[in-house]
Short mmCIF file of the C-alpha atoms (twelve columns), coordinates in Angstrom:
data_MODEL
# 
_entry.id   MODEL 
# 
loop_
_atom_site.group_PDB 
_atom_site.id 
_atom_site.type_symbol 
_atom_site.label_atom_id 
_atom_site.label_alt_id 
_atom_site.label_comp_id 
_atom_site.label_asym_id 
_atom_site.label_seq_id 
_atom_site.Cartn_x 
_atom_site.Cartn_y 
_atom_site.Cartn_z 
_atom_site.pdbx_PDB_model_num 
ATOM 1   C CA . MET A 1   35.899  -2.374  -9.837  1 
ATOM 2   C CA . ARG A 2   34.082  -2.264  -6.383  1 
ATOM 3   C CA . HIS A 3   36.923  -0.225  -5.207  1 
ATOM 4   C CA . ALA A 4   36.928  2.447   -8.432  1 
ATOM 5   C CA . LEU A 5   32.884  2.334   -7.660  1 
ATOM 6   C CA . LEU A 6   33.413  3.386   -4.185  1 
ATOM 7   C CA . VAL A 7   36.428  5.627   -4.605  1 
ATOM 8   C CA . LEU A 8   34.019  7.182   -7.482  1 
ATOM 9   C CA . VAL A 9   31.245  7.585   -5.134  1 
ATOM 10  C CA . ALA A 10  33.218  9.068   -2.397  1 
ATOM 11  C CA . CYS A 11  34.631  11.824  -4.537  1 
ATOM 12  C CA . SER A 12  31.188  12.539  -5.947  1 
ATOM 13  C CA . VAL A 13  29.815  13.154  -2.602  1 
ATOM 14  C CA . LEU A 14  32.862  14.930  -1.261  1 
ATOM 15  C CA . GLY A 15  33.364  17.040  -4.070  1 
ATOM 16  C CA . CYS A 16  29.617  18.362  -3.952  1 
ATOM 17  C CA . ALA A 17  30.134  19.829  -0.679  1 
ATOM 18  C CA . SER A 18  31.072  23.130  -1.170  1 
ATOM 19  C CA . GLU A 19  30.630  25.881  1.888   1 
ATOM 20  C CA . ARG A 20  28.180  28.183  0.736   1 
ATOM 21  C CA . GLU A 21  26.037  29.996  2.736   1 
ATOM 22  C CA . GLY A 22  24.174  27.719  5.692   1 
ATOM 23  C CA . PRO A 23  25.478  24.265  6.413   1 
ATOM 24  C CA . GLY A 24  27.405  22.243  3.458   1 
ATOM 25  C CA . LEU A 25  26.348  18.805  1.728   1 
ATOM 26  C CA . LEU A 26  28.248  17.213  4.522   1 
ATOM 27  C CA . ALA A 27  26.835  18.903  7.328   1 
ATOM 28  C CA . ARG A 28  23.482  17.642  6.263   1 
ATOM 29  C CA . ALA A 29  24.644  14.043  5.632   1 
ATOM 30  C CA . ALA A 30  26.005  14.013  9.015   1 
ATOM 31  C CA . GLU A 31  22.942  14.730  9.927   1 
ATOM 32  C CA . VAL A 32  20.921  11.527  8.471   1 
ATOM 33  C CA . PRO A 33  23.989  8.685   8.410   1 
ATOM 34  C CA . GLY A 34  21.411  6.047   8.482   1 
ATOM 35  C CA . PRO A 35  19.704  5.938   5.185   1 
ATOM 36  C CA . ILE A 36  22.465  6.993   2.843   1 
ATOM 37  C CA . ALA A 37  24.601  4.027   5.288   1 
ATOM 38  C CA . GLY A 38  21.531  2.042   4.543   1 
ATOM 39  C CA . ALA A 39  21.931  2.003   0.555   1 
ATOM 40  C CA . VAL A 40  25.375  1.478   0.341   1 
ATOM 41  C CA . GLY A 41  25.255  -1.373  2.295   1 
ATOM 42  C CA . ALA A 42  22.198  -2.587  0.563   1 
ATOM 43  C CA . VAL A 43  23.936  -2.018  -2.881  1 
ATOM 44  C CA . TRP A 44  27.824  -3.464  -1.763  1 
ATOM 45  C CA . MET A 45  25.726  -6.705  0.119   1 
ATOM 46  C CA . ALA A 46  23.605  -7.385  -3.556  1 
ATOM 47  C CA . SER A 47  26.787  -6.878  -5.366  1 
ATOM 48  C CA . GLU A 48  28.938  -9.299  -2.793  1 
ATOM 49  C CA . LEU A 49  25.961  -11.855 -3.001  1 
ATOM 50  C CA . SER A 50  25.791  -11.768 -6.813  1 
ATOM 51  C CA . PHE A 51  21.943  -10.755 -6.831  1 
ATOM 52  C CA . LEU A 52  22.677  -8.266  -9.210  1 
ATOM 53  C CA . GLU A 53  23.188  -10.990 -11.907 1 
ATOM 54  C CA . PRO A 54  20.414  -11.193 -14.745 1 
ATOM 55  C CA . GLU A 55  18.846  -14.143 -13.876 1 
ATOM 56  C CA . TYR A 56  18.537  -12.871 -10.114 1 
ATOM 57  C CA . LEU A 57  17.388  -9.345  -11.519 1 
ATOM 58  C CA . ALA A 58  14.948  -11.164 -14.003 1 
ATOM 59  C CA . GLY A 59  13.461  -13.479 -10.846 1 
ATOM 60  C CA . MET A 60  13.192  -9.682  -8.891  1 
ATOM 61  C CA . LEU A 61  11.016  -8.640  -11.709 1 
ATOM 62  C CA . VAL A 62  8.768   -11.951 -11.828 1 
ATOM 63  C CA . ALA A 63  7.984   -11.486 -8.002  1 
ATOM 64  C CA . TYR A 64  7.490   -8.612  -8.326  1 
ATOM 65  C CA . GLY A 65  4.732   -8.671  -10.870 1 
ATOM 66  C CA . ILE A 66  2.934   -11.322 -8.999  1 
ATOM 67  C CA . TYR A 67  3.051   -9.794  -5.886  1 
ATOM 68  C CA . ASP A 68  2.028   -6.296  -6.823  1 
ATOM 69  C CA . PRO A 69  2.711   -4.454  -3.138  1 
ATOM 70  C CA . LEU A 70  1.547   -1.537  -4.730  1 
ATOM 71  C CA . ALA A 71  -2.135  -2.580  -5.828  1 
ATOM 72  C CA . PRO A 72  -4.756  -2.328  -3.074  1 
ATOM 73  C CA . THR A 73  -5.008  -5.690  -0.903  1 
ATOM 74  C CA . TRP A 74  -8.738  -5.171  -1.366  1 
ATOM 75  C CA . SER A 75  -11.459 -5.195  -4.070  1 
ATOM 76  C CA . ILE A 76  -14.730 -3.841  -3.536  1 
ATOM 77  C CA . GLU A 77  -17.355 -4.287  -6.022  1 
ATOM 78  C CA . VAL A 78  -20.413 -1.835  -5.037  1 
ATOM 79  C CA . SER A 79  -24.040 -2.350  -6.168  1 
ATOM 80  C CA . ARG A 80  -27.314 -1.128  -5.221  1 
ATOM 81  C CA . SER A 81  -30.238 -3.383  -4.130  1 
ATOM 82  C CA . GLY A 82  -32.969 -1.068  -3.737  1 
ATOM 83  C CA . GLU A 83  -33.789 2.694   -3.801  1 
ATOM 84  C CA . ASP A 84  -31.654 3.431   -0.247  1 
ATOM 85  C CA . ARG A 85  -29.357 -0.425  -0.119  1 
ATOM 86  C CA . VAL A 86  -26.402 -0.572  -0.980  1 
ATOM 87  C CA . ARG A 87  -24.512 -3.988  -1.213  1 
ATOM 88  C CA . MET A 88  -20.637 -4.043  -1.212  1 
ATOM 89  C CA . ASP A 89  -18.805 -7.199  -1.847  1 
ATOM 90  C CA . LEU A 90  -14.963 -7.478  -0.866  1 
ATOM 91  C CA . HIS A 91  -12.156 -9.468  -2.089  1 
ATOM 92  C CA . MET A 92  -9.168  -9.823  -0.518  1 
ATOM 93  C CA . LYS A 93  -5.741  -10.149 -3.478  1 
ATOM 94  C CA . ARG A 94  -4.216  -13.458 -3.662  1 
ATOM 95  C CA . LEU A 95  -1.043  -12.484 -2.298  1 
ATOM 96  C CA . ALA A 96  -0.750  -10.390 0.602   1 
ATOM 97  C CA . SER A 97  1.133   -9.686  3.246   1 
ATOM 98  C CA . GLY A 98  -0.836  -8.232  6.138   1 
ATOM 99  C CA . GLY A 99  -4.194  -6.748  6.075   1 
ATOM 100 C CA . ASP A 100 -6.303  -10.180 6.949   1 
ATOM 101 C CA . GLY A 101 -8.137  -8.199  9.613   1 
ATOM 102 C CA . GLU A 102 -9.152  -4.922  8.159   1 
ATOM 103 C CA . ALA A 103 -12.419 -5.828  5.982   1 
ATOM 104 C CA . ARG A 104 -14.822 -4.082  8.400   1 
ATOM 105 C CA . ARG A 105 -12.290 -0.989  8.509   1 
ATOM 106 C CA . VAL A 106 -12.828 -0.705  4.858   1 
ATOM 107 C CA . PHE A 107 -16.517 -1.639  4.386   1 
ATOM 108 C CA . LEU A 108 -17.092 0.700   7.112   1 
ATOM 109 C CA . ARG A 109 -14.949 3.839   5.402   1 
ATOM 110 C CA . ASN A 110 -16.517 2.917   1.839   1 
ATOM 111 C CA . ALA A 111 -20.033 3.141   3.819   1 
ATOM 112 C CA . ARG A 112 -18.853 6.640   5.337   1 
ATOM 113 C CA . GLU A 113 -18.041 7.698   2.087   1 
ATOM 114 C CA . LEU A 114 -21.343 6.798   0.122   1 
ATOM 115 C CA . VAL A 115 -23.238 8.431   2.903   1 
ATOM 116 C CA . GLN A 116 -21.594 12.101  2.234   1 
ATOM 117 C CA . ALA A 117 -21.347 11.474  -1.636  1 
ATOM 118 C CA . GLY A 118 -25.057 11.021  -1.739  1 
ATOM 119 C CA . GLY A 119 -26.403 13.593  1.225   1 
ATOM 120 C CA . PHE A 120 -27.492 11.048  3.422   1 
ATOM 121 C CA . ALA A 121 -27.438 11.662  7.375   1 
ATOM 122 C CA . GLY A 122 -26.238 8.154   8.294   1 
ATOM 123 C CA . PHE A 123 -26.389 4.528   7.686   1 
ATOM 124 C CA . ASP A 124 -27.900 1.030   8.924   1 
ATOM 125 C CA . GLU A 125 -25.851 -1.872  8.712   1 
ATOM 126 C CA . LEU A 126 -28.184 -4.641  7.863   1 
ATOM 127 C CA . SER A 127 -25.898 -7.738  7.145   1 
ATOM 128 C CA . TRP A 128 -22.128 -8.561  7.713   1 
ATOM 129 C CA . GLU A 129 -20.252 -11.925 6.794   1 
ATOM 130 C CA . GLU A 130 -16.576 -12.579 6.280   1 
ATOM 131 C CA . GLY A 131 -15.151 -15.636 5.276   1 
ATOM 132 C CA . ILE A 132 -12.055 -17.768 3.538   1 
ATOM 133 C CA . GLU A 133 -12.668 -18.833 -0.275  1 
ATOM 134 C CA . SER A 134 -10.715 -22.153 -0.400  1 
ATOM 135 C CA . THR A 135 -9.689  -22.291 -4.246  1 
ATOM 136 C CA . ARG A 136 -6.142  -23.397 -5.704  1 
ATOM 137 C CA . PRO A 137 -3.740  -22.335 -5.742  1 
ATOM 138 C CA . PHE A 138 -4.055  -19.976 -3.020  1 
ATOM 139 C CA . ALA A 139 -7.208  -19.199 -0.547  1 
ATOM 140 C CA . ARG A 140 -8.986  -15.880 -0.553  1 
ATOM 141 C CA . ARG A 141 -10.124 -13.751 1.837   1 
ATOM 142 C CA . PHE A 142 -14.095 -12.114 1.519   1 
ATOM 143 C CA . ALA A 143 -16.324 -9.713  3.281   1 
ATOM 144 C CA . SER A 144 -19.566 -8.678  2.080   1 
ATOM 145 C CA . GLY A 145 -22.319 -6.186  3.652   1 
ATOM 146 C CA . GLU A 146 -25.103 -4.245  3.190   1 
ATOM 147 C CA . ILE A 147 -26.449 -0.964  4.503   1 
ATOM 148 C CA . ARG A 148 -29.169 0.747   4.341   1 
ATOM 149 C CA . LEU A 149 -28.908 4.240   3.770   1 
ATOM 150 C CA . VAL A 150 -30.728 6.738   6.110   1 
ATOM 151 C CA . ARG A 151 -31.947 10.376  5.512   1 
ATOM 152 C CA . SER A 152 -32.371 12.821  8.295   1 
ATOM 153 C CA . ARG A 153 -35.245 12.090  10.487  1 
ATOM 154 C CA . THR A 154 -35.083 15.716  12.032  1 
ATOM 155 C CA . PHE A 155 -34.759 17.767  8.672   1 
ATOM 156 C CA . PRO A 156 -36.302 15.355  6.208   1 
ATOM 157 C CA . GLU A 157 -35.091 17.990  3.439   1 
ATOM 158 C CA . PHE A 158 -31.423 17.269  3.864   1 
# 
């Protein structure tokens, strides 16, 4: 079965390699052997280790659903605490691989976006705190800060 699959893949790749104008498929494939070999090797290794069995596939889907690698690492709640004051509360997702030290960067980036969207000249940082909420079963990193939106002092109409 495996040999038939490899022969079928090889025939389909080689069968599409016709010489027309420009470099053919074989010439283009020779330029990028790493990704092709990696994909073929990964499928072959998964089939050899029986990772393509239904119980393994179901486990992978459950792990993907819990971990959700495409979800943003930080969730941000923005609330106004006055005419020119904004408070931002950031919460990191519970299962994350990295992003522990990026809360400050996310906070500053969102503060700059608020300044630009509101037509302000800048902002003053009033408070900033970071910590870890020890909840069960997983601890969760949090950060919160407050800024004051500042209009231009030189040109008050802007």
